[in-house]
C-alpha positions in Angstrom: 16.4 -27.7 51.1 12.7 -28.2 51.2 11.0 -29.2 48.0 9.4 -25.7 47.8 12.4 -24.2 48.0 13.9 -26.6 45.4 10.8 -25.2 43.1 11.2 -21.6 43.6 15.1 -21.7 43.0 14.2 -23.4 39.6 10.8 -21.4 38.7 11.5 -18.4 40.6 13.5 -16.3 38.7 11.3 -17.2 35.5 8.4 -15.8 37.4 10.0 -12.7 38.5 11.1 -11.9 34.8 7.9 -12.7 33.2 6.4 -10.4 36.1 9.0 -7.6 35.1 8.6 -8.0 31.4 4.7 -7.7 32.0 4.9 -4.8 34.1 7.6 -3.0 31.7 5.1 -3.6 28.6 2.1 -2.1 30.6 3.8 0.8 31.9 2.3 4.1 29.9 5.6 5.1 27.9 5.1 8.3 26.1 5.9 6.9 22.6 6.8 10.5 21.3 9.3 10.5 18.2 11.4 13.4 16.7 10.9 15.0 13.9 14.2 13.4 12.4 12.6 10.0 12.9 9.7 10.6 11.1 11.1 12.2 8.1 13.0 9.0 8.3 10.0 7.0 8.5 8.2 8.7 5.8 10.6 7.4 3.0 11.7 3.8 4.7 9.3 1.5 3.0 9.8 -0.1 6.5 7.5 -3.0 7.3 7.8 -2.1 10.8 6.4 1.4 10.0 3.4 -0.5 8.0 2.4 -2.7 10.5 2.6 -0.3 13.7 0.8 2.7 14.2 2.9 5.3 16.8 5.4 7.1 14.0 2.6 7.0 11.3 -0.3 8.5 13.6 2.1 11.2 15.1 3.5 12.2 11.5 0.0 12.3 10.0 -1.5 14.4 13.0 1.6 16.7 13.0 0.6 20.2 12.5 4.3 21.6 11.5 5.2 19.2 8.6 2.2 18.5 6.1 2.7 14.6 5.7 0.3 13.1 2.9 -0.5 9.1 2.6 1.0 7.3 -0.4 -0.2 3.6 -1.1 1.2 1.7 -3.1 3.7 -0.9 -3.9 7.3 -1.6 -4.6 7.6 1.4 -7.1 8.0 3.7 -4.3 11.5 2.0 -3.8 12.6 3.5 -7.5 14.1 6.6 -5.6 15.6 8.7 -8.7 16.2 12.4 -8.7 12.4 13.1 -9.5 10.7 10.3 -7.0 7.9 12.0 -5.4 10.0 12.4 -2.1 12.4 14.1 -3.9 10.2 16.6 -5.9 8.3 17.4 -2.7 11.6 18.3 -0.4 12.7 20.2 -3.2 9.3 21.9 -4.3 6.3 21.5 -2.5 4.8 22.2 0.9 3.7 18.6 1.4 6.1 15.5 2.4 4.8 12.3 0.8 4.6 9.4 3.8 5.0 6.5 1.9 3.6 2.6 2.5 4.5 0.4 0.1 7.1 -2.4 -0.9 6.6 -5.5 -3.0 3.6 -7.6 -1.7 1.6 -4.3 -0.4 -1.6 -4.6 -2.0 -5.0 -3.7 -1.6 -5.8 -5.6 1.6 -2.2 -5.2 3.4 -3.3 -1.5 2.9 -6.7 -2.0 4.3 -5.5 -2.8 7.7 -2.8 0.0 7.4 -5.4 2.4 6.7 -7.9 0.9 9.7 -4.9 1.8 12.2 -4.9 5.9 11.3 -8.4 6.4 10.4 -8.8 9.3 12.7 -5.6 11.0 11.1 -7.1 10.3 7.3 -10.6 11.8 8.2 -11.1 14.7 5.7 -7.9 14.6 4.4 -6.5 13.8 0.9 -3.9 10.8 0.1 -2.4 9.2 -3.3 -2.9 5.5 -3.8 -1.0 3.6 -6.6 -3.1 0.5 -8.1 -0.7 -1.9 -9.8 -3.0 -4.1 -12.5 -0.3 -6.8 -11.8 -1.9 -7.4 -8.3 -4.8 -8.6 -9.9 -3.4 -12.2 -10.3 -6.2 -15.3 -10.0 -5.1 -15.7 -6.2 -4.9 -12.4 -5.1 -2.3 -11.3 -2.5 0.2 -14.3 -1.6 -0.8 -15.3 2.0 2.9 -14.9 3.0 3.0 -11.1 1.7 -0.2 -10.6 3.4 1.6 -12.3 7.0 4.7 -10.3 6.3 2.8 -6.6 6.5 0.5 -7.3 8.6 1.0 -8.0 12.5 -1.5 -9.0 15.3 -1.4 -4.8 16.1 -3.1 -4.3 12.8 -5.1 -7.2 12.4 -6.7 -6.7 16.0 -7.4 -2.9 15.6 -9.3 -3.8 13.2 -11.1 -6.7 14.7 -12.1 -4.2 17.7 -14.2 -2.0 15.1 -15.4 -4.7 12.9 -19.6 -4.8 12.0 -20.9 -8.5 11.6 -23.7 -6.5 9.8 -21.4 -4.9 7.1 -20.8 -7.1 4.0 -17.5 -4.8 4.0 -16.6 -6.4 7.2 -17.7 -10.1 6.6 -16.0 -10.1 3.0 -12.7 -8.6 5.0 -13.3 -11.3 8.3 -13.3 -14.2 6.0 -10.2 -13.1 3.6 -8.4 -12.9 7.0 -9.3 -15.9 7.6 -8.3 -17.5 4.0 -5.0 -15.6 4.3 -3.8 -16.4 7.7 -4.7 -19.9 7.7 -4.1 -21.2 11.0 -6.3 -21.5 14.2 -4.7 -18.7 16.2 -7.4 -16.2 18.0 -7.1 -13.8 15.5 -9.0 -16.1 12.9 -11.2 -17.2 15.7 -12.4 -13.6 15.8 -12.7 -13.4 11.9 -14.4 -16.4 11.4 -17.1 -15.0 13.9 -17.1 -11.9 12.3 -17.1 -13.4 8.7 -20.5 -15.5 9.8 -22.3 -12.3 10.8 -21.6 -13.1 14.6 -20.3 -10.4 16.9 -17.6 -10.7 19.4 -18.7 -11.1 22.9 -17.4 -9.4 25.9 -14.5 -11.8 26.8 -13.3 -11.7 23.1 -13.6 -7.6 23.0 -11.7 -7.9 26.8 -9.0 -10.2 25.4 -8.6 -7.8 22.2 -8.2 -4.6 24.6 -5.6 -6.4 26.6 -3.4 -7.4 23.8 -3.7 -4.1 22.0 -2.5 -2.3 24.8 0.3 -4.5 25.3 1.0 -3.9 21.5 0.6 -0.4 21.9 3.1 -0.2 24.1 5.8 -2.3 22.8 5.0 -0.2 19.3 6.1 2.9 21.7 9.1 1.6 22.9 10.5 0.0 19.7 9.0 1.4 16.4 11.5 4.2 16.2 14.3 1.5 16.0 15.9 -0.1 13.3 14.4 2.0 10.4 16.3 2.5 7.1 17.7 5.7 6.7 16.5 6.3 2.6 16.1 10.1 3.5 19.8 11.1 4.3 21.2 8.4 1.9 18.8 8.2 -1.3 16.4 11.0 -0.8 18.1 14.6 0.0 21.4 14.4 -1.8 19.0 14.1 -4.9 17.2 17.5 -4.5 20.9 18.9 -4.9 20.6 17.6 -8.3 17.6 19.6 -9.2 17.3 23.0 -10.5 16.2 26.0 -8.0 13.2 26.5 -10.4 10.3 23.9 -11.0 9.9 23.6 -14.5 8.1 20.5 -15.7 8.9 20.7 -19.3 12.8 21.2 -18.8 12.8 18.6 -16.2 11.1 15.8 -18.6 13.5 16.8 -21.5 16.4 16.2 -18.9 14.5 13.1 -17.4 14.4 11.5 -20.8 18.3 12.6 -21.5 19.4 10.9 -18.4 17.4 7.7 -19.2 18.8 7.4 -22.4 22.3 7.5 -20.7 21.0 5.6 -18.1 19.6 2.6 -20.1 22.4 2.3 -22.8 23.2 -1.2 -22.5 19.9 -3.0 -23.5 17.1 -2.9 -25.8 14.7 -2.9 -23.4 15.0 0.8 -21.9 15.6 -0.3 -18.1 18.1 0.9 -15.8 21.8 -0.5 -17.0 22.1 -2.1 -13.3 18.8 -3.5 -13.2 19.7 -5.5 -16.8 22.8 -6.6 -15.3 21.4 -7.6 -12.1 18.0 -9.2 -13.1 17.8 -9.6 -17.1 21.3 -10.6 -18.9 21.6 -13.8 -19.5 17.4 -14.7 -19.1 16.7 -13.0 -22.0 16.0 -16.1 -24.0 14.1 -17.9 -21.2 11.8 -15.1 -20.5 10.7 -14.8 -24.5 7.2 -15.5 -24.6 7.0 -16.3 -20.6 3.4 -13.8 -20.3 1.5 -15.3 -23.0 -1.0 -16.7 -20.5 -0.9 -14.0 -17.6 -4.3 -12.7 -17.2 -5.4 -10.0 -14.6 -9.3 -9.6 -15.6 -10.5 -12.4 -12.5 -9.3 -11.9 -9.4 -10.2 -11.4 -5.3 -8.2 -8.4 -5.8 -11.3 -6.5 -7.3 -12.9 -7.3 -3.8 -9.9 -6.5 -1.7 -9.9 -3.2 -3.8 -13.5 -2.4 -2.8 -13.2 -2.9 0.9 -10.2 -0.5 0.7 -12.7 2.2 -1.2 -15.2 1.6 1.5 -12.2 2.5 4.2 -11.9 5.7 2.2 -15.1 6.5 1.9 -15.5 6.0 5.7 -12.8 8.6 6.4 -13.9 10.7 3.2 -10.5 10.9 2.0 -9.9 12.7 -0.7 -7.7 10.6 -3.3 -6.2 10.6 -6.2 -5.3 7.3 -8.1 -2.6 6.3 -10.3 -2.9 3.3 -12.5 0.7 1.9 -13.4 2.1 1.3 -17.2 4.2 -1.7 -18.1 7.5 -1.4 -20.3 5.9 -1.5 -23.5 9.2 -3.7 -24.8 9.4 -5.9 -22.4 5.6 -6.7 -22.8 6.1 -7.2 -26.7 9.2 -9.7 -25.7 7.1 -11.8 -23.0 4.1 -11.8 -25.1 1.9 -10.2 -22.4 -1.7 -9.6 -24.0 -2.0 -5.5 -24.0 -6.0 -5.8 -24.8 -6.2 -8.3 -21.9 -4.3 -5.5 -19.6 -6.8 -2.8 -20.9 -9.5 -4.6 -20.1 -8.0 -5.0 -16.6 -7.4 -0.9 -16.4 -11.2 -0.6 -17.7 -12.4 -2.7 -14.9 -10.4 -1.2 -12.4 -11.8 2.5 -13.6 -15.0 1.0 -13.8 -15.4 0.1 -10.0 -13.5 3.9 -9.1 -15.7 5.7 -11.3 -19.1 4.0 -10.4 -18.8 5.0 -6.6 -17.6 8.5 -7.1 -13.7 8.2 -7.1 -13.1 10.4 -10.0 -9.5 11.5 -9.9 -7.5 8.9 -11.3 -4.1 9.0 -13.4 -4.2 6.3 -15.9 -0.6 5.1 -17.2 -1.7 2.2 -18.8 -0.6 3.7 -22.4 2.6 4.9 -21.3 4.6 2.2 -21.4 6.2 3.2 -24.9 7.3 6.8 -24.0 11.1 7.2 -23.9 12.1 7.9 -20.6 9.0 6.9 -18.7 10.0 3.4 -17.4 12.9 2.6 -14.9 12.7 -1.3 -15.6 10.2 -3.8 -17.1 7.2 -2.7 -14.8 8.3 0.5 -12.6 8.1 4.0 -13.6 10.7 6.4 -13.2 12.6 9.7 -14.7 9.9 11.3 -17.1 7.4 8.9 -15.4 7.8 10.2 -12.0 7.9 14.0 -13.3 4.5 13.6 -15.2 3.1 11.9 -11.7 4.6 14.9 -9.6 2.9 17.5 -12.2 -0.7 15.9 -12.2 -0.4 15.2 -8.1 1.0 18.6 -6.8 -2.0 20.6 -7.8 -4.2 18.3 -6.4 -2.2 18.2 -2.8 -1.4 22.1 -2.6 -4.6 23.5 -3.9 -8.2 23.0 -2.7 -10.2 20.2 -3.9 -14.3 19.6 -4.2 -15.2 17.4 -1.5 -15.9 13.9 -2.4 -19.0 12.6 -3.1 -18.6 8.9 -2.8 -21.6 6.2 -3.1 -20.8 2.6 -2.2 -22.2 -0.4 -4.1 -21.2 -3.9 -2.3 -22.3 -5.7 -5.8 -18.3 -5.2 -6.2 -17.8 -7.5 -3.4 -19.5 -10.1 -5.4 -18.1 -13.6 -7.2 -19.9 -11.9 -10.1 -17.9 -8.9 -10.4 -14.6 -10.7 -9.2 -14.8 -12.9 -12.0 -16.2 -11.0 -14.7 -14.8 -10.7 -18.1 -14.4 -6.6 -18.4 -15.8 -6.6 -22.3 -17.6 -3.4 -22.8 -20.9 -5.3 -23.3 -20.2 -7.2 -19.9 -19.5 -3.7 -17.9 -22.2 -2.0 -19.4 -25.0 -5.2 -18.3 -22.9 -5.3 -14.8 -23.9 -1.3 -14.3 -27.3 -1.8 -15.7 -27.9 -4.8 -13.6 -26.7 -3.0 -10.4 -28.2 0.2 -11.1 -24.6 2.0 -11.6 -23.6 5.1 -13.1 
């Protein structure tokens, strides 16, 4: 056997296999998903759905089922009978398409939105903001990497404008959070420095996006957790046929009292048994030093708001509470918490984002909290009471007016006393 034949016998099958794989991923697969797959994806809370594109784009483009994007974090996994998806399936004309798990803070949501910007144009959305996001370092790099794959990052980079302070800020954060020398980081580094991507950069991005697009069409419908059939649909049968919020709230409080009767914090019994029992002494006073008033998360939130302004999306925001009994036990400062909320609301309202449900003072209300930081029962009932009219009825067009002062270190590190906020607004000509 000649040397050429020997080499071919060794490397030939590998080369052929590589070519076949490349051809396979380059073929124009349709990527159409069934209505059932859309339904499952909408409440799967799956990172696969979050970081890819085809499923959410198809669902939000559909004319038969009115899916509305709900952005948030881990609260969406609290699926009791009053959960927004259960209430919508029972009573409403829309269906929540939920993007939220632990770690899906502002910046992961920005890249998520960028993948479906056309589908959000002139539409409505719900956005849940947790003050607990606003820690000193912001979103953890590990969480960001888990929810943001190359597809989302390259989709954003393809349209990134180096002349935009919002895109330069986002690119800088992308470099900080990815922390390696890959091609995505090299492209982002250029944008962060105000430099345009060259023709070769754009060719490589387009090529990679084509492959990722075909891969997404092929595989995104698989391995999606079926929360709809197991956790949503069965609970619709537990709700009364007629919607009456006062009756639902009263029933929810009774159910809370029964389901949280093994502990003094008013949290779900199973949660207490699994996460808290045996830890009470250790957690006493453990949150005394917590501070959410200074964080890069304020800048991350700002680029999300700018994205919503770009798509003219009419948004209703919810600011979450904390369990008042748990807060007292851990020693977390509620004045600090309320200052954080003041800062968040200032950033929203000063730029025209005026639809805000502020639950920061509801953490001591009976039946409102399912655990230490997540609403449930009566909390979900009230959330539905306030969001459903916004989503089902025609709303005035939003009038957003962005101010990139909210990207500044001055704002990110501002102690949000009333006097400091008033001075900031005066200095930057904010309403």
